[in-house]
N, C-alpha and C positions, 0 to 999 in steps of 0.2 A: 704332808711328809716329804722331805727332799728325796729325790731319786737316788737309790743306793747303787744301782748297777747301770753301766753304759752298754754292756755286752752280755747277752745270755746265749750260752752255747748248749745245744740240745744233742743228746744221743738220738739215734733214729729208731732202730728196731726195739720194740718194747717200751718206747718212751713216747714217740709221736704216732707210730703205727703198730697195729695189733698183729705182729708177725711171729711171736714167740712159738706158737704151736706149729706153724708151718716150718719154722727152722728146725724144731725137734723132729718132726716127721721126716724132713729131708735128710737130717743126719742119720736117722735110723734106717731109712730106705737106702741111702748110700752105703751104709755098713753092710746091709744084706747083699747089695750088688758086688761089693768087694770081698765077700766071703769072710767077713770079720764078725766077732761077737757084737750083737746089737746093744749099744749102751742104753741104760734106763732113761726114762723121760727126765728124771731128776738130774742125772749126770749130763744129759744133753742140754738141759736148760742152764746148767752151771757154767758152761763155757760160752754162752751167748755174750757178745761184747768183745771177745778177742778177735784178732784177725783169723780168717778161716784156717790158715796153716797152723797157727798156734793152738787154735781150738782142737783141731784134729790130733795134733801131737800131745795135747793134754789128755785126750781120751784114749789115744793109742800110742803111748810113748815108745813102743818097741817096733813100730812099723818101719819098713824101708821106704826109700824115695819113690819107688814105682807104686807101692800101695798108697802112699800119701797122695800122689798125683791122681790116681784112680779115684780116691775118695773126694778130692777137690772137684774133679770133673763130674762125678755122679751126684754130688751134693748140688752143684750148679744146675745140673739137668733137672733134678727134682724140685729145687726151689723155684726156678724160673718158669716151670710149667704151671705153678700156682701163684706166681708173683702178683698177677693182676687181681687176685682175690683179696689181697690184704687191705683191710679198712683202716682209716684213721681212727684214733680214739676220739670219743665224743668231746667236742669243744676245742679241738686243736686249731682248726682254721680260724675260729673266732678269736682265740687267744693270740695267735701270731699276728693277725690283722691289727688287733688293738695295740699290741706292743710296738709294732712297726709304726703305727700312726702316732704313738707317744714318743717316738724318736729313739727307741731302744734298738741297738744293733743286734741282729740275730744271726747265728751261725750253727753249723752242724759238725760234730766230731763223731765218727762212726767206725765200727769194725768192718763195715762193708768195703768193697773195692770201689774205685771211682766209677767204673762202668755201671755197677749195680746201683750206686747212689744216684747217678745221673738219671737212670731209668726210673728209679723210685720217685725222685723229685718231679719228673715230668708226668708220670702216670697219676701221682697223688695231687698234682696241682699246687704243690707247696714251694716250688722253686722261687717264685717271685719274692717270697718272704725273707730269703737268706742272702746275705752279702758275702759270706765266706764259708768254706767247708774244708775239712781234711778227712782222708780215708786211710784205711789200714795198708793199702798198697803204695801210699805216698809217705808214710811216717812209720815209726816204731809202733807196734801194737800197744793198745791200752794194757796196763795202767801207766806206761811210760808217758811223761807229760808233753812230748814233742808236739802232738796235735794242738794242744791248748797254747803252748808257747808260740807256735807259728801263726795261729789265728790272732792272738793278741798282738804279735809283732806286726802282722799285716794291717790290722785295724788301728794300731796305735793306742791300745787300751791296757792299763795296768792291771795286775792280778787282783788288787783290792776292789776294782770296779767291774769285775767279771764274775759271772755265776754259771756253774755247770749243772745241768739237769739230766739225770740218768736213772736207769732201772737196775744197774748191776754194781757189784762191788768194784769192778774194773773202772767204771765211770767215776765213781766217788773217790777211789784211790788215785786215779789220774788227776782229779781236781786237787786232792790233798798234796800230791807230788808237785803240782804247779802253784801251790799256795793260793788256790782259788776256792771260794765258797761253793757249796753244792746243795742241791735239793735231791732227795731220793723219791722214786715212785715205785709202788709195790704191785702195780697192775701189769708188769712186764715179765721179766725172766726170773727175778730173784726175790725172796721174801724179805721182810723188814729186818729180820735178825742178821741177814748178810750185809745189810747196808749200814746199820747203826755203828759198827766199829770205825767207820770213816767220818763220823761226826757231821752228817748233813744238817743244815739249818732247820730242816723239817722234812717229813716224808708223808706221802699222800697215796690213797688208794683209788683216786679218780683224777683224771686230767682236769676236770672242771674245778677241782679243789686247788690244783697247781695254779690254774688261771687266777683264781680269787686271791691266792697268796701273792702272786706276782703283781696283781692290781694294787694290793695294799702295801707291798714292801719293795717292789723292784723299781 
């Protein structure tokens, strides 16, 4: 079968690494520190994928700038104390290695900041697999398509030759906004019913199944 995609862009948290629960715990702990109502786990999961600032404002639309900055700082404290605990999903390294050897360009588009992504790439050992990346402190937050547009422009790849893989509606809506095909994964932050409205080509509950689909179709 001819190769369908020259470029595959992955979300990070909840797609390549199993970080969703630590993100939820960090949001809830930061809320306690700031003296604000603690959002439910479901509410906390629902904003994973947004930039941190947009995520907090979605959960707490009435807070002032000082409260916002306190939440950002306390979230960062709680998340980074557990950052090195975050594992890769099963099969991630093997899939990225195989795709790279097959000549597919790989990139990351994430709601993380640049400092956080750089640290995560280094501690996970995944940095060598990616030739481009964009973060939420460099572009508009998802679902705005800027991250994908910039990566495609940098690498000289057209939207019809690009695939986005992500675990949230923000990832898939970003792909849709950029006229890029997408795959959804349901082992991260959001369930299947949140992903289907954005018409992914397929959705999977294990990364090993993503790998097999990419092997056969990408």
